[in-house]
C-alpha positions, 0 to 999 in steps of 0.5 A: 053504396048506391051514391058511390055507384052513381058517382062512378057512372057519372065519371064514366059518362063524362069520360065517354063524352070527353073522349067523343069530343076529342075524337070529333075535334081530331076528325075535324083537324084531319079534314081541315089541316092541323096548322089552320086556325080554329074555325071560330078564330078563323071566322073572327079573323075573316071578319077583322080582315074584311073590316080592315080591307074595307077601312083600307079601301075607304082610306084609299078612296079618301086619299085618292080624292085628296090627291085628285083635289091637290092635283086639280088645285095645282093645275088650277094654280098653274093655269092661273099663273099662266093666265096672269095670276097675281095681276091687279084686280084679281082680289086674291093674294098671289100664289107662291108661283106668282111670287117667284116670277114677279120681281120689282121693276129695276131702274136703268142703272140697276139693269145688268149687262145680262138683262139688257136686250140684244138690241141695246147691246148691239147699238152700244157696240155699234156706237163704240165701233164708230168712235174707234173708227173716228179716232183711227180716221183722225190719227190716219188723217193726222199722219197723212197731213204730217200734223201728228207730233210724237211729243209736244214741244216744251215751252221755254217759260217752264223748267223742263227736266231731262225726262222730257228728252229721254234718253238724255245724251248728257248731264250737268257736271261740276267738273270744271274740266268737263265740256258739260260743266254747268256754270251760272249764278248758282253754280260757280267753278270749283275752284273759283280761280280755275284755269283750263290746262288745254288752252290754245289759239283758235285759227279763226278771224279775231278782233285781236291776237292772243285769244284762247279756247280749249282745244276741242272748242277751238277746233270746232270754231274753226270748222264753223268759220270755214262753213260760214265763210263758204256761204259768204258770211264772214264772222269775227271772234271778239271774246274767248277765255277770260281768267279769274283776274281779268273777269274781276277787273271787268266786273269791278269796272261795271260795278263802279259805273252802274253799281252792283245791281247794274254790273250783275245785269250785264257781267258775271261775277268772277268764278261764275263766267262761262268765259272762264271755262274756255268753252265760250266764244263771242262772235259778231259779223266781220263787217256790218255797219248797222250792228256790232255786238248787240241783240240786233246781231240776231237779225243779221244774215250772220246771226240767223245762220249762226242760230240755225247751224251752230249746233252742227259744230257742237255750239249752242246759243247759250242765252236765248231770247225770253229766258232771262228768268232761267239763265239770269241774262238777257238775249245774247245771240253772239254768245256761243257755248261749246257742249259737243255735237250730240248735246248741242243737237239735242238742246237745239231740237228741244229749243230749251236752255242748258238748265232746262235740258239738264233738269237743273234749277233756274238761276236768275239770281245769285244766292241771297239775292231777292 
């Protein structure tokens, strides 16, 4: 009984103490605010915060020290680079800055235009300007002296095509009725016994009656004779149109006398003669005791005038001196060929043969001859 009372008394005392503790805690909360941490926890938090701030300050100081050291290092490196860092003798490897600025020296050929100095470019431009001025001066001087030539004069020893005389005023024709028909050892008439249908007697001084030429050629020859007569240079027509049959007789007579090779040297085979076209005329001086028909005719007053003026009337000297390897015939200053005034003028100015002017192959031999 007595023990039960003691237990009740102890329980009541415990309740009183617990109640007093709770009342005290409530009083403290009311004074400090209910959302704040407990005092014990606050103390622990303050201690931790102080430690963290100290750690942060200490870390900041270390970071600042490291940053300062890095800045100082960068400034030193920059100063070294400005003062020639990486030069021989400093005993240290070059810094990254030095490596980016120092490049291997290039040879003269490797230097680009952008890397050349302004003085070098100026000197080169001045030199180029001087060359241009010299070239211009040379061209101007040539024009003033009259020595400049539009195009080089072709040599007779070479085969010259019509492109060298562009634009050509005519082309070679295979039509036997064309005034531009080409007849030589490689180009016979087609047919071989062709005879023009417009043959007429030219009204000129002749060695014998009955000579014929094609109408255009006959009229042009009459004008040529009138012009030479006016200058006191009298000429005579000695040979004109020859038929296929007549040419055959001439060739056979020469072959009997000189052989085939000898005949070919002086006389065309029938069907290969320009005289058969009715466009060829042989002309000599009317009265010249020192030269009849031959190369010497080219040295007479009549021969010189003919060479200089025949083209005005549509004729050319068909077999010029030094062209045997092209035409197949020796120099014949008396042999005229009618091609029309335009073509005659162009061939005369070019100083070439018909084969060269028309761009045709040279014909020094008949097919099959060596």
